[in-house]
N, C-alpha and C positions, 0 to 999 in steps of 0.2 A: 221072617228072615228073607224069603224070596218073593215077597209081594210085588205086584205090578206097580211101577211108578206112574204118577199122573203125567209126567213130562215125557214118557217113553213114546216112540212113534207107534202108530196104530198097526202097521204092517211089520212082520218080523222077517220078510223075505229080503235077501241081499240084492242090492242094486248097485252096479258099478258107478263110480263117479263120472259125470259128463267129461267128454274129451278135454274141454277147456280147463277143468279143475285137476286133471292128472298131472303128474310131475313133468315139468318142462324139460326138453332136451338140454343136456349139459349138466345134469345132476351127477350123483355119485352112486354107483352100484357095487355090491359085494357078492362074490360067489364064495360062500363059506367053506370051511374045511370038510364038511360032511356032504358036500354036493359034488356030483359027477354029472357032467353034461355030455351027451353024445349028439353031435351035430354042430353046425357052424353058428358062431355067436357074432352078432353085430350090435354095437352099442353106440348111441350118441352121447352117452354119459361117460364120465371117467369110470374106470373099471378096476377093482381090486380083486385079485383072484387068490384064494386060499385053498381051493379044491382042485378038481381035475376037469379038463376040457378035452374031449376027443373030437376035434374038428377045427376048422379055420377060425381065426379071431380077428376082428376088425373093430378098432375103437379109437378114441381121441387120445386120452392119457391112460396109461396102463401101469399097474403095480402087480408084480407076481411075487408072492411071499415065498419063503424058503422051502416049504413043503408042497407047494403047488406044482402041477404038471400040465403043460399044454402040448398035446400031440396033434399039431396042425400048423399051417402057415399063420404067421402073426404080422399084422399091419397096424401101425399106430403112429401118432405124431410124436409123443414122448413115451418113454418106458423106463421103469426101474425094475430090473430083473434080479431076483434072488433065488428063484426056483429053477425048474427045468423046462426047456422048450425043445421039442423034437420036430424039426422041419425048418424051413427057411423063415427069415425074419426081414421085414422092411420097416425100419423105424427111423424117423427123422433125428430125434435126439435120444440116444440110448445110453443107459448106465447099467453095466453088468457088475453086480456085487460079488464079493468073495463067496465062493461056494456055489454060485449059479452055474448052470450048464446049458449051453446051446449046441445042439447037434444039427447043423444045417448051415446054409449060406446066410450071411448077414449083410444087408444093404443099409447104409446109414448116411446121415449128413454130418453128425458129430457123435463121437463115441467116447465113453470113459470105462476103462476096465480096471477093476480093483484086483489086487494081488489075490490069487486063488480062484479067479473066474476062469471057466473053461469054455472055449469055443472050438468046436470041431467042424470046420467048414471054411469056405472062402469069405474073406471080408471085401466088400466093395463100397467105395465111397461114391455117393451120388451127389454131384455138385448142384448147387442152387442155380436154377435157371433164372436169367434176368426177366423181369416183368416186361410185358409187351410195350414197345415204344422206347425201351431203354437202349441207348446207343452202345454198341459193343465195338471196341477198337479193333481195327483190321490188323492182321499180323504184319503186313508190310508197313503199317503206320507207326511201328514202334521206334522210339528214339534210340540212337546208338549210345553206348557208354564204354568207357575205358577203365580198366583197373589200374590204379596208381598207387604204388607203394611209397614209403617215406623217402627212399633214395631218389626216385624219379621226381617227386614233388620238390625236393631241395634243389635238383639240377635245373629245374625250370625257372 
Protein backbone atom coordinates (compact mmCIF):
# COMPACT_ATOMS: atom_id res chain seq x y z
CA UNK A 1 0.00 0.00 0.00
CA UNK A 2 2.75 2.50 0.91
CA UNK A 3 5.56 1.00 -1.09
CA UNK A 4 8.25 3.15 -2.64
CA UNK A 5 7.64 4.08 -6.25
CA UNK A 6 10.46 3.61 -8.75
CA UNK A 7 9.93 7.09 -10.24
CA UNK A 8 10.04 8.88 -6.84
CA UNK A 9 12.98 11.27 -6.25
CA UNK A 10 15.87 9.87 -4.22
CA UNK A 11 15.84 12.71 -1.66
CA UNK A 12 12.80 13.44 0.47
CA UNK A 13 14.04 16.85 1.68
CA UNK A 14 12.10 19.91 0.52
CA UNK A 15 13.85 22.28 -1.84
CA UNK A 16 12.19 25.52 -2.92
CA UNK A 17 11.74 26.17 -6.60
CA UNK A 18 14.42 28.31 -8.24
CA UNK A 19 13.58 32.02 -8.45
CA UNK A 20 12.91 31.81 -12.19
CA UNK A 21 10.20 29.16 -11.64
CA UNK A 22 8.34 30.95 -8.83
CA UNK A 23 5.10 32.77 -9.56
CA UNK A 24 5.73 35.87 -11.62
CA UNK A 25 4.61 39.27 -10.31
CA UNK A 26 1.11 40.12 -11.39
CA UNK A 27 -0.49 36.87 -10.20
CA UNK A 28 -3.44 36.53 -7.85
CA UNK A 29 -3.22 36.05 -4.07
CA UNK A 30 -5.90 35.33 -1.46
CA UNK A 31 -5.81 36.01 2.26
CA UNK A 32 -8.43 33.54 3.46
CA UNK A 33 -11.11 34.08 6.11
CA UNK A 34 -9.14 32.18 8.75
CA UNK A 35 -5.97 34.28 8.33
CA UNK A 36 -5.01 37.29 10.43
CA UNK A 37 -1.87 39.21 9.46
CA UNK A 38 -0.15 41.63 11.83
CA UNK A 39 2.24 43.82 9.86
CA UNK A 40 2.38 45.68 6.57
CA UNK A 41 1.46 43.85 3.36
CA UNK A 42 2.88 44.71 -0.06
CA UNK A 43 1.83 42.68 -3.07
CA UNK A 44 2.76 42.87 -6.73
CA UNK A 45 -0.13 40.51 -7.39
CA UNK A 46 -3.83 41.22 -7.38
CA UNK A 47 -5.03 40.66 -3.83
CA UNK A 48 -8.32 39.27 -2.52
CA UNK A 49 -8.81 39.65 1.22
CA UNK A 50 -11.29 37.60 3.20
CA UNK A 51 -9.44 37.70 6.55
CA UNK A 52 -7.98 40.46 8.72
CA UNK A 53 -4.90 42.67 8.25
CA UNK A 54 -3.51 44.78 11.10
CA UNK A 55 -1.12 47.01 9.14
CA UNK A 56 -0.75 49.03 5.97
CA UNK A 57 -1.62 47.50 2.60
CA UNK A 58 -0.11 48.35 -0.81
CA UNK A 59 -1.09 46.44 -3.96
CA UNK A 60 -2.23 46.75 -7.57
CA UNK A 61 -5.81 45.49 -7.72
CA UNK A 62 -7.67 44.82 -4.49
CA UNK A 63 -10.89 43.07 -3.49
CA UNK A 64 -12.02 43.17 0.14
CA UNK A 65 -14.84 40.72 0.87
CA UNK A 66 -17.79 41.59 3.16
CA UNK A 67 -16.34 39.95 6.32
CA UNK A 68 -12.77 41.21 5.81
CA UNK A 69 -11.17 43.95 7.93
CA UNK A 70 -8.09 46.07 7.18
CA UNK A 71 -6.87 48.21 10.07
CA UNK A 72 -4.24 50.32 8.30
CA UNK A 73 -3.65 52.63 5.37
CA UNK A 74 -4.58 51.20 1.98
CA UNK A 75 -3.00 52.11 -1.39
CA UNK A 76 -4.04 50.46 -4.65
CA UNK A 77 -4.64 51.13 -8.33
CA UNK A 78 -8.15 49.68 -8.31
CA UNK A 79 -10.27 48.34 -5.47
CA UNK A 80 -13.70 46.86 -4.83
CA UNK A 81 -14.48 47.23 -1.14
CA UNK A 82 -17.27 45.23 0.51
CA UNK A 83 -15.71 44.89 3.99
CA UNK A 84 -14.20 47.32 6.50
CA UNK A 85 -11.18 49.63 6.27
CA UNK A 86 -10.13 51.59 9.34
CA UNK A 87 -7.68 54.35 8.29
CA UNK A 88 -7.03 56.38 5.17
CA UNK A 89 -7.34 55.11 1.63
CA UNK A 90 -5.61 56.19 -1.61
CA UNK A 91 -7.08 54.27 -4.55
CA UNK A 92 -7.16 55.39 -8.17
CA UNK A 93 -10.39 53.60 -9.20
CA UNK A 94 -12.56 52.81 -6.18
CA UNK A 95 -15.86 50.94 -5.88
CA UNK A 96 -17.46 50.90 -2.43
CA UNK A 97 -20.22 48.31 -2.24
CA UNK A 98 -23.37 48.37 -0.11
CA UNK A 99 -22.51 47.41 3.47
CA UNK A 100 -18.85 48.42 3.15
CA UNK A 101 -17.41 50.75 5.78
CA UNK A 102 -14.38 53.06 5.44
CA UNK A 103 -13.40 55.03 8.54
CA UNK A 104 -10.77 57.49 7.33
CA UNK A 105 -9.99 59.91 4.53
CA UNK A 106 -10.42 58.68 0.96
CA UNK A 107 -8.29 59.92 -1.95
CA UNK A 108 -9.46 58.76 -5.38
CA UNK A 109 -9.40 59.51 -9.09
CA UNK A 110 -12.78 57.90 -9.79
CA UNK A 111 -15.23 56.55 -7.23
CA UNK A 112 -18.49 54.64 -7.23
CA UNK A 113 -20.56 54.40 -4.05
CA UNK A 114 -23.43 51.95 -3.85
CA UNK A 115 -26.48 52.65 -1.69
CA UNK A 116 -25.66 51.55 1.85
CA UNK A 117 -21.91 52.19 1.64
CA UNK A 118 -20.49 54.09 4.64
CA UNK A 119 -17.55 56.50 4.52
CA UNK A 120 -16.67 58.37 7.67
CA UNK A 121 -13.92 60.75 6.55
CA UNK A 122 -13.02 63.34 3.96
CA UNK A 123 -13.21 62.60 0.26
CA UNK A 124 -10.46 64.10 -1.90
CA UNK A 125 -10.35 63.89 -5.67
CA UNK A 126 -6.83 63.63 -7.02
CA UNK A 127 -6.67 64.82 -10.60
CA UNK A 128 -4.70 63.00 -13.24
CA UNK A 129 -1.40 64.73 -13.83
CA UNK A 130 -0.53 65.21 -17.52
CA UNK A 131 2.41 63.22 -18.84
CA UNK A 132 5.73 64.99 -19.24
CA UNK A 133 5.82 67.02 -22.43
CA UNK A 134 2.03 67.36 -22.69
CA UNK A 135 1.12 71.01 -23.32
CA UNK A 136 -1.10 72.53 -20.65
CA UNK A 137 -3.17 75.56 -21.76
CA UNK A 138 -2.40 78.78 -19.90
CA UNK A 139 -5.26 80.40 -18.02
CA UNK A 140 -4.82 83.63 -20.00
CA UNK A 141 -5.03 81.73 -23.29
CA UNK A 142 -8.64 80.66 -22.80
CA UNK A 143 -11.12 81.81 -25.44
CA UNK A 144 -13.99 84.07 -24.47
CA UNK A 145 -17.54 82.90 -24.83
CA UNK A 146 -20.99 84.44 -24.48
CA UNK A 147 -24.21 82.92 -23.25
CA UNK A 148 -26.91 83.42 -25.88
CA UNK A 149 -30.52 82.64 -25.19
CA UNK A 150 -33.18 82.12 -27.86
CA UNK A 151 -34.44 85.76 -27.68
CA UNK A 152 -30.94 87.19 -28.19
CA UNK A 153 -30.28 84.82 -31.08
CA UNK A 154 -33.51 85.80 -32.90
CA UNK A 155 -32.73 89.54 -32.53
CA UNK A 156 -29.33 89.15 -34.17
